C-alpha positions as CSV (number, residue, x, y, z in Angstrom):
1,M,0.0,0.0,0.0
2,R,1.2,3.5,-0.8
3,L,0.4,6.4,1.6
4,G,0.7,10.0,0.3
5,I,0.4,13.1,2.3
6,D,-0.1,16.6,0.9
7,W,1.3,19.1,3.4
8,G,-0.5,22.4,2.7
9,G,-0.5,25.6,4.6
10,T,-4.2,25.1,5.6
11,K,-4.8,21.4,5.4
12,L,-3.0,18.1,5.7
13,E,-4.4,15.4,3.5
14,I,-3.6,11.7,3.3
15,I,-4.5,9.1,0.7
16,A,-4.0,5.4,0.6
17,L,-3.7,3.7,-2.8
18,D,-3.3,0.1,-3.7
19,E,-0.7,-1.0,-6.2
20,A,-3.2,-0.3,-9.1
21,G,-3.9,3.2,-7.9
22,A,-7.3,2.5,-6.4
23,E,-8.2,4.8,-3.5
24,L,-8.5,2.9,-0.2
25,Y,-8.7,5.8,2.3
26,R,-8.7,9.6,2.4
27,E,-8.8,12.1,5.2
28,R,-8.1,15.8,5.6
29,V,-7.3,17.7,8.8
30,A,-6.5,21.4,9.5
31,T,-2.8,22.1,9.5
32,P,-1.5,23.3,12.9
33,R,-0.1,26.5,11.5
34,G,3.1,27.7,13.1
35,D,3.4,24.5,15.2
36,Y,6.1,22.2,13.8
37,A,5.7,19.6,16.5
38,G,2.0,19.7,16.2
39,C,2.2,19.1,12.4
40,I,4.4,16.0,13.0
41,E,1.8,14.6,15.5
42,A,-1.1,15.4,13.1
43,V,0.7,13.4,10.4
44,A,1.3,10.5,12.7
45,G,-2.4,10.5,13.5
46,L,-3.3,10.5,9.8
47,V,-1.0,7.5,9.1
48,A,-2.3,5.6,12.1
49,R,-5.9,6.0,11.1
50,A,-5.3,5.2,7.5
51,E,-3.5,2.0,8.4
52,A,-6.1,1.0,11.0
53,A,-8.9,1.6,8.4
54,T,-7.2,-0.5,5.7
55,G,-5.6,-3.1,7.9
56,R,-2.4,-2.6,5.9
57,R,1.0,-0.9,6.5
58,G,2.2,1.4,3.8
59,T,5.1,3.3,2.4
60,V,4.8,7.1,3.1
61,G,5.6,10.0,0.7
62,F,5.1,13.7,1.4
63,G,4.5,16.7,-0.9
64,I,5.6,19.9,0.8
65,P,5.5,23.6,-0.3
66,G,9.3,23.7,-0.3
67,S,12.2,21.2,-0.6
68,I,14.9,19.5,1.4
69,S,18.4,21.1,0.8
70,P,20.9,18.5,-0.2
71,G,23.6,20.6,1.4
72,T,22.1,21.0,4.9
73,G,19.3,18.3,5.0
74,L,16.9,21.0,6.2
75,V,13.7,22.4,4.6
76,K,14.2,25.5,2.5
77,N,12.0,27.8,0.4
78,A,8.7,26.7,2.1
79,N,6.0,29.4,2.2
80,S,4.8,27.4,5.3
81,T,7.7,29.2,7.0
82,W,7.7,27.2,10.2
83,L,9.1,24.2,8.2
84,N,12.1,26.1,7.0
85,G,15.4,25.1,8.7
86,K,13.9,21.8,10.1
87,P,15.1,18.2,9.4
88,L,11.6,17.2,8.3
89,D,12.4,13.9,6.7
90,K,14.5,12.7,9.7
91,D,11.8,13.8,12.2
92,L,9.1,12.1,10.2
93,E,11.1,8.9,9.9
94,A,11.7,8.9,13.7
95,R,8.1,9.5,14.5
96,L,6.7,7.0,11.9
97,A,9.4,4.4,12.5
98,R,10.0,3.9,8.7
99,P,11.7,5.6,5.8
100,V,9.8,8.4,4.2
101,R,10.2,10.3,0.9
102,V,9.7,14.1,0.7
103,E,9.3,16.1,-2.5
104,N,8.2,19.5,-3.6
105,D,4.4,19.6,-4.1
106,A,4.8,20.6,-7.7
107,N,7.1,17.7,-8.4
108,C,4.4,15.5,-6.8
109,L,1.8,16.8,-9.2
110,A,4.2,16.0,-12.1
111,V,4.8,12.4,-10.7
112,S,1.0,11.9,-10.3
113,E,0.2,12.9,-13.8
114,A,3.1,11.0,-15.3
115,T,2.1,7.9,-13.5
116,D,-1.6,7.6,-14.4
117,G,-2.8,11.0,-15.4
118,A,-2.7,13.4,-18.3
119,G,0.9,12.7,-18.9
120,A,0.9,8.9,-18.5
121,G,3.6,7.3,-20.5
122,A,5.3,10.6,-21.4
123,H,9.1,10.7,-21.0
124,V,9.2,14.3,-19.6
125,V,6.2,15.9,-17.9
126,H,6.3,19.6,-16.9
127,A,3.6,20.3,-14.3
128,V,2.5,23.9,-13.5
129,I,0.5,24.9,-10.5
130,I,-1.5,28.0,-11.1
131,G,-3.5,28.5,-8.0
132,T,-3.0,30.9,-5.0
133,G,0.6,30.9,-6.0
134,S,2.5,29.4,-8.9
135,G,5.2,26.7,-8.9
136,S,6.2,24.0,-11.3
137,G,7.8,20.5,-11.2
138,I,9.3,17.9,-13.5
139,A,8.9,14.2,-13.8
140,I,11.2,12.1,-16.0
141,D,10.0,8.6,-16.7
142,G,7.6,8.9,-13.8
143,K,10.2,10.0,-11.3
144,A,10.5,13.4,-9.7
145,H,13.4,15.5,-11.1
146,R,14.8,17.1,-7.9
147,G,18.0,18.4,-9.4
148,A,21.5,18.6,-7.9
149,N,20.5,21.3,-5.4
150,G,16.8,20.3,-4.8
151,I,15.4,23.1,-7.0
152,G,14.7,21.2,-10.3
153,G,11.7,22.7,-12.1
154,E,11.0,25.5,-9.6
155,W,10.0,28.6,-11.5
156,G,8.1,30.6,-9.0
157,N,11.0,33.0,-8.3
158,I,11.9,33.6,-11.9
159,P,10.7,37.0,-13.4
160,V,8.3,36.9,-16.2
161,P,10.3,36.2,-19.4
162,W,10.4,38.8,-22.2
163,M,9.0,41.3,-19.7
164,T,7.4,44.4,-21.3
165,A,8.0,48.0,-20.2
166,E,4.5,48.1,-18.7
167,E,5.2,45.0,-16.6
168,F,8.6,46.2,-15.3
169,P,9.5,45.8,-12.4
170,G,6.3,44.1,-11.3
171,P,4.8,43.4,-7.9
172,D,6.8,42.4,-4.9
173,C,7.1,38.7,-4.2
174,W,7.5,36.9,-0.8
175,T,10.8,35.6,-2.2
176,G,12.3,39.1,-2.1
177,H,12.2,39.7,-5.8
178,R,9.8,41.5,-8.1
179,G,7.8,40.6,-11.2
180,T,8.1,36.8,-10.5
181,L,6.0,34.1,-12.0
182,D,4.6,33.3,-8.5
183,R,3.1,36.8,-8.5
184,W,2.2,37.4,-12.1
185,I,0.6,34.1,-13.2
186,S,-1.1,32.8,-10.1
187,G,-4.8,33.4,-9.6
188,K,-3.9,36.1,-7.1
189,G,-1.7,37.7,-9.8
190,L,-4.7,37.8,-12.2
191,E,-6.7,39.5,-9.4
192,W,-3.9,42.0,-8.7
193,D,-3.5,42.9,-12.3
194,F,-7.2,43.4,-12.9
195,A,-7.5,45.6,-9.9
196,R,-4.5,47.7,-10.9
197,A,-5.8,48.3,-14.4
198,S,-9.5,48.7,-13.7
199,G,-9.8,50.0,-10.2
200,R,-12.3,47.2,-9.5
201,E,-12.0,44.3,-7.1
202,L,-13.0,40.8,-8.3
203,D,-11.8,37.4,-7.5
204,G,-10.4,35.1,-10.2
205,R,-13.7,33.4,-10.9
206,G,-15.4,36.7,-11.1
207,I,-12.9,38.0,-13.6
208,I,-13.3,35.0,-15.8
209,A,-17.1,35.2,-15.6
210,A,-17.0,38.8,-16.5
211,M,-14.7,38.1,-19.4
212,R,-17.1,35.5,-20.7
213,A,-20.0,38.0,-20.3
214,G,-18.2,40.5,-22.6
215,D,-16.6,42.8,-20.0
216,S,-13.7,44.5,-21.8
217,E,-11.5,45.1,-18.8
218,A,-11.8,41.5,-17.7
219,E,-11.1,40.4,-21.3
220,A,-7.9,42.6,-21.3
221,A,-6.8,41.2,-17.9
222,Y,-7.3,37.6,-19.2
223,R,-5.3,38.4,-22.4
224,R,-2.4,39.8,-20.3
225,Y,-2.5,36.7,-18.1
226,V,-2.4,34.3,-21.1
227,A,0.6,36.3,-22.6
228,R,2.6,36.0,-19.3
229,L,1.8,32.3,-18.8
230,A,2.6,31.6,-22.4
231,R,6.0,33.3,-22.2
232,A,6.9,31.3,-19.1
233,M,5.9,28.0,-20.8
234,A,7.9,29.0,-23.9
235,M,10.9,29.5,-21.8
236,V,10.5,26.0,-20.4
237,A,10.0,24.7,-24.0
238,N,13.2,26.2,-25.1
239,I,15.2,24.8,-22.2
240,L,13.5,21.4,-21.4
241,D,11.3,20.7,-24.4
242,P,8.9,18.5,-22.4
243,D,6.6,16.0,-24.0
244,V,3.5,17.4,-22.3
245,F,2.6,20.4,-20.1
246,V,0.1,19.6,-17.3
247,L,-1.7,22.5,-15.5
248,G,-3.1,22.2,-12.0
249,G,-4.6,24.6,-9.5
250,G,-7.7,26.8,-9.7
251,M,-6.7,28.6,-12.9
252,S,-6.3,25.3,-14.7
253,N,-10.1,25.0,-14.8
254,V,-10.3,28.0,-17.2
255,D,-11.1,26.1,-20.4
256,E,-10.0,29.0,-22.7
257,L,-6.4,28.6,-21.6
258,Y,-6.1,25.4,-23.6
259,R,-7.3,27.1,-26.7
260,D,-5.3,30.3,-26.4
261,L,-1.9,29.2,-24.9
262,P,-0.4,27.4,-28.0
263,D,-0.7,30.4,-30.3
264,A,0.6,32.7,-27.6
265,M,3.7,30.6,-27.0
266,R,4.8,30.1,-30.5
267,P,6.4,33.5,-31.2
268,F,8.8,32.9,-28.3
269,I,9.9,29.3,-29.1
270,F,13.2,28.9,-30.9
271,S,12.0,26.3,-33.4
272,D,10.5,26.3,-36.9
273,T,7.6,24.1,-35.6
274,Y,6.2,23.4,-32.2
275,S,3.3,21.1,-31.1
276,V,3.1,19.8,-27.5
277,P,-0.1,18.9,-25.6
278,I,-1.2,21.2,-22.8
279,A,-3.5,19.3,-20.6
280,R,-5.5,19.8,-17.4
281,A,-4.4,17.6,-14.5
282,A,-6.5,14.4,-14.8
283,H,-6.7,14.0,-11.0
284,G,-7.6,17.6,-10.2
285,D,-7.1,18.6,-6.6
286,S,-6.2,15.0,-5.8
287,S,-3.2,14.9,-8.0
288,G,-0.6,16.2,-5.6
289,V,-1.5,13.8,-2.8
290,R,-1.5,10.9,-5.3
291,G,1.9,11.9,-6.5
292,A,3.2,11.9,-2.9
293,A,2.0,8.3,-2.7
294,W,3.7,7.4,-6.0
295,L,7.1,8.7,-4.8
296,W,7.7,5.0,-3.9
297,N,7.0,3.8,-7.4
298,G,9.2,0.9,-8.4
299,V,10.2,0.0,-4.9
């Protein structure tokens, strides 16, 4: 049995999968925000209840909003900041009395979709989270590509490529930089840009609904969003040339993106031809937690 845990800033979710990927158990609890020891205990409770309910012992994988530094063995770059500087994998192994695997949550999305989702069977899958924030991850032959320094695929801190004069320098980001992908192409980025240009306050769903109803300011904000996301994906195409892009997070549910992104990407791709699928995550909001479980694939 494979147990996966999605370690979010507001919720901890566990899933139990059998070897074929069938769901055996699922539970969510609130994340004890700011309480590292409390989070460890909450995870232990989730694992204990999942194993009691299924009558089976499982391998355990974790998707976290950060990564483990190969240099220090400590969590870095987590926006759940109470994890930073902690030996999370070692503390989890001690509490759960077994080995664990910990990966960035965007890498878990990529692994999930490469295993039995929208990128199943693809050699290289680049997964993009476009939700409250924006991150990305890579799976190669179904395995997470962590990289030599634990930052493989992470694009949130990169400024929008081919930035226009109107975009420069861009909004401040929690990373300490400006104009980053995390700020510009997240759902919050769409909201910020719309409010800046129109003087009106709408959430992401409201902006898309207004765009579909013919609101010119919402349409313009959507077009700017597509242009920025397309440039980011074109940058990845030029460097990595993945077999498929998979989109997850709330903005991935905007159907128009799959129609509009290919044409918006092409002017920035250094090739005479370019045709790569752009797909919505097949497992939706469940994809990250499934990917955490699949970190033990092949073991």
